[in-house]
LONUNU-947048 format. One record per residue (C-alpha): x, y, z. Coordinates in steps of 0.02 Angstrom, whole numbers, padded with zeros to 5 digits, always signed. Each point is the difference from the previous one (the first is absolute). Last residue first. Layout:
N
XYZ/...
END
This chain:
614
-01730-02193+01710/+00130+00129-00042/-00075+00160-00062/-00082+00080-00150/-00089-00143-00084/-00090+00118-00117/+00135-00011-00133/-00072-00143-00102/+00099-00024-00159/+00001+00108-00156/+00032-00016-00188/-00184-00015-00041/-00113-00004+00155/-00027-00140+00124/-00081+00051+00166/-00170-00077+00026/-00004-00132-00135/+00175-00057+00043/-00029+00005+00186/-00148-00116-00022/+00096-00118-00114/+00144+00004+00125/-00109-00065+00136/-00077-00130-00112/+00168-00077-00037/+00082-00002-00169/+00079-00109-00136/-00007-00163+00101/+00155-00069-00082/+00091+00167-00003/-00050+00022+00184/+00086-00160+00046/+00159+00052-00088/-00006+00173+00077/-00028-00077+00173/+00152-00111-00020/+00106+00148-00050/-00064+00096+00150/+00044-00139+00118/+00176-00010-00071/+00021+00188+00010/-00067+00003+00177/+00127-00131+00055/+00145+00094-00080/-00053+00168+00071/-00027-00077+00172/+00176-00076-00006/+00081+00165-00053/-00088+00094+00141/+00057-00133+00123/+00181+00023-00054/-00010+00189+00002/-00065+00011+00178/-00057+00179+00034/-00164-00028-00095/-00047-00145+00118/-00157+00066+00089/-00068+00092-00153/+00041-00141-00120/-00172-00082+00010/-00084+00169-00034/+00107+00029-00156/-00033-00177-00056/-00188+00031+00014/+00021+00157-00106/+00101-00093-00131/-00123-00144+00000/-00149+00110-00034/+00091+00103-00130/+00062-00153-00094/-00176-00070-00006/-00068+00169-00055/+00128+00013-00141/-00039-00176-00061/-00187+00030+00007/+00016+00160-00102/+00105-00088-00131/-00126-00142-00007/-00147+00116-00023/+00084+00108-00129/+00054-00152-00101/+00185-00043-00016/+00066+00044-00172/+00172+00066+00046/-00064+00181-00009/-00126-00044+00135/+00138-00067+00113/+00103+00158-00025/-00153+00109+00042/-00022-00089+00168/+00186+00013+00037/-00005+00186-00035/-00148+00025+00118/+00084-00106+00134/+00158+00105-00013/-00103+00162+00008/-00086-00065+00156/+00163-00040+00088/+00109+00150-00044/-00027+00104+00158/-00041-00137+00122/-00159+00063+00081/-00037-00009+00185/-00161+00027+00097/+00007-00082+00172/+00146+00082+00086/+00023-00092+00166/+00178+00051+00029/+00061-00176-00045/-00104+00018-00157/+00109+00147-00053/+00162-00099+00022/-00072-00149-00096/-00053+00111-00143/+00171+00080-00008/+00074-00174-00019/-00120-00038-00142/+00054+00155-00100/-00014+00188-00013/-00155+00013+00107/-00129+00141-00016/-00104+00029+00154/-00184+00046+00029/-00020+00055+00181/-00178+00029+00059/+00017+00105+00159/-00073-00083+00156/+00172-00044+00072/+00062+00179-00007/+00148+00010+00122/+00076-00173-00005/-00056-00057-00172/+00043+00171-00072/+00175+00006+00076/+00041-00179-00057/-00062+00036-00176/+00106+00158-00009/+00156-00089+00060/-00033-00149-00117/-00017+00114-00152/+00157+00092+00050/+00096-00165+00005/-00074-00059-00165/+00043+00160-00094/-00116+00024-00148/-00148+00089+00080/-00180-00053-00037/-00087-00001+00169/-00178+00058-00039/-00087+00055+00160/-00189-00006+00005/-00122+00085+00119/+00096+00159+00038/-00056+00111+00144/+00142-00038+00121/+00129-00011-00141/-00036+00177-00055/+00157+00042-00097/+00054+00107+00147/-00004-00157+00108/+00099-00101-00127/+00133+00137-00010/+00018+00000+00189/+00019-00192+00001/+00154+00004-00115/+00013-00159-00103/-00107+00087-00132/+00150+00105-00054/-00053+00154-00097/-00025+00091-00163/-00186+00027-00028/-00088-00036-00164/-00137+00095-00092/+00015-00010-00189/+00013+00149-00118/+00121-00067-00126/+00154+00073+00084/-00067-00058+00165/+00011-00183-00051/+00179+00020-00066/+00058+00097+00153/-00068-00132+00116/+00080-00140-00100/+00166+00089+00002/-00016+00027+00188/-00030-00184+00037/-00068-00005+00178/-00183-00021-00053/-00166+00052+00077/-00176-00002-00073/-00150+00065+00097/-00166-00062-00070/-00177+00063-00034/-00117-00117-00090/-00081+00072-00157/-00013-00175-00077/+00112+00054-00144/+00120+00074+00129/+00006-00167+00094/+00036-00093-00162/+00144+00118-00041/+00070-00013+00177/-00003-00190-00003/+00094+00002-00167/+00127+00123+00069/+00038-00108+00152/+00067-00145-00103/+00106+00092-00131/+00074+00108+00135/-00091+00110+00125/+00045-00078+00166/-00110+00019+00153/-00178+00029-00057/-00116+00064+00134/-00187-00022-00029/-00151+00073+00093/+00062+00180-00018/+00003+00105+00159/+00162+00094-00024/+00094+00122+00114/+00122+00098-00106/+00152-00103-00052/+00164+00086+00037/+00106-00063-00142/+00164-00088+00035/+00157+00104+00009/+00114+00003-00151/+00153-00113+00007/+00159+00089+00054/+00103+00013-00156/+00107-00141-00060/-00050+00036-00180/+00139+00126-00022/+00126-00128+00060/-00075-00129-00119/+00034+00125-00141/+00185+00011+00037/+00051-00183+00017/-00095-00114-00119/-00057+00110-00144/+00132+00138+00014/+00147-00114+00032/-00056-00120-00138/-00024+00145-00123/+00172+00072+00045/+00080-00170-00035/-00097-00024-00161/+00052+00179-00053/+00187-00018+00036/+00045-00083-00165/-00103+00124-00098/+00085+00146+00090/+00168-00082-00038/-00040-00003-00187/-00053+00183-00002/+00156+00052+00098/+00107-00103-00119/-00074+00093-00149/+00037+00166+00085/+00178-00053+00033/+00027-00053-00182/-00082+00149-00086/+00104+00136+00083/+00170-00066-00056/-00075-00048-00169/-00050+00183-00025/-00179+00062-00006/-00078+00124-00120/+00103-00070-00146/-00152-00055-00100/+00060-00180+00016/+00018+00029+00187/-00178+00067+00014/-00062-00151-00098/+00087-00115+00123/-00073+00097+00147/-00177-00012-00071/+00012-00187-00038/+00081-00046+00167/-00127+00108+00094/-00139-00089-00098/+00054-00162+00089/-00045+00073+00167/+00059+00091+00153/-00063-00058+00168/-00131+00079+00115/-00155-00072-00087/-00037-00144+00119/+00055+00092+00158/-00113+00150-00033/-00151-00112-00034/+00037-00100+00158/+00007+00158+00103/-00162+00071-00074/-00093-00166+00016/+00043-00018+00183/-00029+00184+00039/-00173-00007-00077/-00035+00089-00164/-00084+00171+00007/+00073+00072-00165/+00116+00112+00100/+00057-00158+00092/+00047-00078-00168/+00093+00156-00051/+00095+00003+00166/+00045-00184-00016/+00061+00027-00177/+00109+00146+00050/+00071-00086+00153/+00036-00163-00094/+00077+00095-00144/+00120+00094+00113/+00046-00151+00106/+00035-00117-00147/+00102+00130-00094/+00099+00042+00158/+00035-00187+00029/+00062-00018-00180/+00103+00161+00007/+00074-00043+00170/+00051-00172-00064/+00076+00072-00160/+00075+00160+00068/+00063-00077+00161/+00074-00150-00089/+00105+00099-00125/+00143-00111-00058/-00067-00163+00069/-00177+00023-00068/+00078+00062-00160/+00083-00168-00020/-00172-00081+00005/-00035+00064-00176/-00174-00072-00033/-00017-00051-00182/-00018-00181+00047/-00136+00035+00129/-00105+00094-00128/+00032-00147-00119/-00070-00118+00130/-00150+00112+00024/-00040-00008-00184/+00030-00187-00010/-00129-00025+00138/-00119+00113-00094/+00027-00111-00153/-00050-00157+00097/-00153+00078+00079/-00061+00078-00161/+00023-00158-00102/-00105-00096+00127/-00138+00135-00004/-00018+00000-00191/-00118-00147-00021/-00109+00040+00152/-00019+00182-00054/-00039-00046-00179/-00134-00123+00055/-00075+00125+00125/-00011+00142-00127/-00079-00103-00141/-00173+00078+00022/+00078+00170-00026/-00036+00133+00129/+00184+00023+00047/+00065-00013-00179/+00019+00188-00022/+00072+00014+00176/+00129-00135-00041/+00054+00093-00154/+00012+00159+00102/+00120-00086+00123/+00106-00073-00139/+00016+00173-00081/+00046+00077+00166/+00134-00130+00025/+00066+00028-00175/+00028+00184+00035/-00020+00095-00163/+00145+00024-00121/-00113-00029-00151/+00095-00156-00052/+00003-00061+00181/-00187+00025+00014/-00032-00098-00160/+00115-00142+00055/-00083-00005+00170/-00170-00005-00083/+00053-00145-00112/+00079-00094+00146/-00158+00018+00107/-00115-00050-00145/+00107-00152-00042/+00011-00055+00183/-00191+00003+00016/-00024-00088-00168/+00125-00136+00047/-00087-00028+00166/-00167-00016-00086/+00086-00116-00125/+00025-00128+00140/-00189-00024+00001/-00004-00078-00173/-00189-00018-00020/-00003+00098-00163/-00145+00103+00069/+00119+00084+00121/+00108+00064-00142/-00146+00085-00089/-00066+00068+00166/+00169+00077+00037/+00005+00077-00177/-00172+00076+00032/+00074+00077+00161/+00157+00068-00082/-00078+00077-00156/-00149+00112+00041/+00017+00047+00183/+00187-00024+00027/+00045+00083-00165/-00114+00148+00040/+00083+00021+00170/+00174-00023-00070/-00035+00130-00134/-00052+00125+00133/+00159-00042+00094/+00106+00031-00154/-00089+00161-00046/+00030+00069+00173/+00184-00051-00007/+00018+00081-00174/-00076+00162+00067/+00129-00010+00141/+00139-00010-00128/-00072+00139-00109/-00006+00115+00146/+00186-00023+00035/+00100-00134+00085/+00056-00108-00146/+00027+00158-00101/+00160+00018+00097/+00097+00151+00058/+00093-00065+00150/+00018+00129+00138/+00037-00133+00131/-00158+00047+00093/-00097-00021-00162/+00077-00171-00026/-00060-00047+00177/-00179+00061-00025/-00064-00152-00094/+00065-00126+00127/-00086+00098+00138/-00157+00012-00107/-00004-00191-00009/+00046-00037+00181/-00163+00080+00057/-00100-00144-00076/+00098-00129+00099/-00011+00111+00154/-00188+00012-00021/-00016-00190-00007/+00112-00017+00153/-00114+00119+00097/-00152-00110-00041/+00090-00164+00047/+00056+00073+00165/-00180+00050+00034/-00057-00177-00037/+00130-00070+00119/-00039+00132+00133/-00182-00052+00003/+00038-00186-00013/-00014-00095-00163/+00188-00004-00032/+00038-00061+00176/+00030-00184-00032/+00180+00019+00067/+00068-00075-00161/-00117+00107-00104/+00047+00156+00095/+00187-00032-00030/-00021-00040-00183/-00110+00155-00024/+00130+00106+00088/+00151-00061-00095/-00077+00004-00175/-00074+00173+00026/+00161+00068+00074/-00023+00176+00069/+00019+00166-00085/+00056+00149+00107/+00182-00050-00031/-00016+00047-00183/-00086+00161+00051/+00145+00056+00110/+00138-00063-00113/-00065+00086-00157/-00045+00163+00090/+00166+00007+00094/+00099-00025-00162/-00099+00138-00088/+00019+00117+00149/+00189-00026+00015/+00068-00097+00147/+00051+00071+00171/-00021-00162+00098/-00105+00074+00139/-00080+00141-00100/-00047-00077-00167/-00004-00184+00052/-00110+00041+00149/-00110+00117-00103/-00027-00137-00132/-00045-00127+00136/-00133+00117+00071/-00073+00043-00171/-00002-00182-00061/-00083-00060+00160/-00129+00139-00003/-00037-00008-00188/+00001-00191-00013/-00102-00033+00157/-00127+00135-00032/-00022-00056-00180/-00031-00180+00053/-00120+00042+00140/-00105+00112-00114/+00021-00089-00167/-00007-00182+00047/-00107+00000+00158/-00121+00129-00068/-00009-00080-00171/-00039-00173+00068/-00176-00004-00072/+00067+00060-00166/+00129-00142-00003/-00142-00118+00044/-00097+00064-00152/+00153-00026-00110/+00022-00181+00060/+00155-00012+00104/+00062-00179+00036/+00061-00023-00177/+00105+00157+00019/+00092-00077+00146/+00031-00154-00107/+00077+00109-00136/+00106+00093+00126/+00067-00165+00066/+00033-00061-00175/+00105+00155-00036/+00092-00017+00167/+00044-00179-00041/+00045+00054-00178/+00140+00102+00079/+00080-00167+00046/+00040-00040-00182/+00093+00161-00033/+00076-00013+00175/+00075-00171-00041/+00108+00078-00137/+00040+00148+00112/+00061-00115+00139/+00155-00048-00099/+00135-00075+00110/-00099-00138+00088/+00110-00095+00123/+00074+00154+00086/-00005-00087+00169/-00029+00159+00105/-00011+00177-00072/+00004-00059-00181/-00169-00083+00014/-00049-00177+00048/-00018+00037+00187/-00085+00170-00031/-00121-00083-00122/-00045-00138+00125/-00018+00131+00136/-00126+00095-00105/-00097-00157-00046/-00012-00052+00183/-00052+00177+00045/-00145-00014-00119/-00049-00168+00071/-00011+00070+00176/+00120-00076+00128/-00078-00111+00135/+00146-00121+00012/-00095-00131-00098/-00037+00133-00132/+00185+00040-00013/+00039-00185-00034/-00137+00001-00133/+00082+00153-00081/+00177-00067+00007/-00017-00168-00087/-00122+00031-00144/+00071+00178-00017/+00176-00069-00027/-00058-00118-00135/-00103+00133-00090/+00143+00125-00001/+00130-00128-00052/-00111-00059-00144/-00030+00180-00056/+00187+00035+00002/+00035-00159-00101/-00130+00046-00129/+00066+00179-00013/+00174-00062-00036/+00148+00041+00114/
END
């Protein structure tokens, strides 16, 4: 079968099967793997030569490493040195050592064989993990960034592992002596100088031509040229691509190159995972199911436990530690490269290579399933702890009590602090309380619907109560309690919407603010000004609307439970308001609004002194 026909079959199958898998909730990476297994010799045997496709698909990993390098400016790499080199080295050394000992003693293999298999399995799949985290939109989380750092170290650590394999095999080769590593150092130094003094001026030269598609061509040319150089020197092409990206990370053309190459990366990575699926020998799964399945599950469990323990040692939360361990528990694409080189150097036999390769593949297949179980089943069980007890508030005598310390209550608290007015702030959101306390703020964790808490907060001595909690039902319960037991207390209430206003007014609450009302009027005022309406006319229009809206709110108080009547009053008020706008446009302004305008109008602002419903 020709290469062109194979590529066409691969693309056609992926266009059908991968979207179907996505609709069933299967990760894209798994969709590509299953597509490869289905097309491969183990099932339909449609594509007979996966190696030809693999040569193309490997460029997906190369482009991925290049894009990773683009994201890492050298100074950022230095800033992440602890995450990369400390966490990364701990993971590789401990995981590799444990797995090596298991292979050595449990499976009775030679030391060189155990070393190669153990440290090959210690490496995770950069392509797989980044694809998974990107799909889950978790790459920018704490554990996502830590996973990224460890993967970077693993990619770097793969290079000395590849270099040491011929030494383990006893091969006398000048390609792995002092001269070889001196050549590598000289090559990377040359790349740095080339990037600084040739590559970037060349980018500018091409950009000035105005042919934007040439930016993509330059990016691909540089990647291919570096890959060719690395391949000639016997250096890892993926490391070369990564370093090329790092060298271009602070270039002004970084974003253009990244946007141009990203589609190629995604497509070629899909081909890579399909070829991994094609080369999977499912017959081994039937012949030795306990070894393959047990090996894959054992690998996932061992690496998860080790990574979780390392993360906890570095003071990460249980949630982040468990998710980090789950993400990086599988074997990776570098395992295929290292194991294949070990076979070519006669360290591993074909009979040993095939089951280990299948274990790596199966661990990749199981990772999305394990991740889902961990994220949505296991971790929620840990989080179902008994909620912490509310704070015991020492007896307070501040004149202001603020119930609810979100975006609304915080502004009131800041103004009170500036005026040196004492206040007691209470919120039932533990995360909010922790956040405020972390930065030195004073906030009590409690439920203001409990009368005992209000008494300890000093409700008898308070003069003003700010009711700014989110939940409408809780807000009504607090308001009802205060109106009944503390009728002389000034209650200033935040309302979520018009219906909430009506409920509060039924309790006799006088001072009510709709939470987005003033900001909406302010934006409308500015919008009118930007459209060329004069300051005076824009202000008049906003004030006219505000008067009618507040009158309408009062009119609807007795009928707010009747949707039909509410609709009718809205329609009638809208017609009346439209007529008034037309009349006002003819008269330009009324004397009342002229007085208000001179008194209150300021640039970009409307009058905010009308602080309650009239």
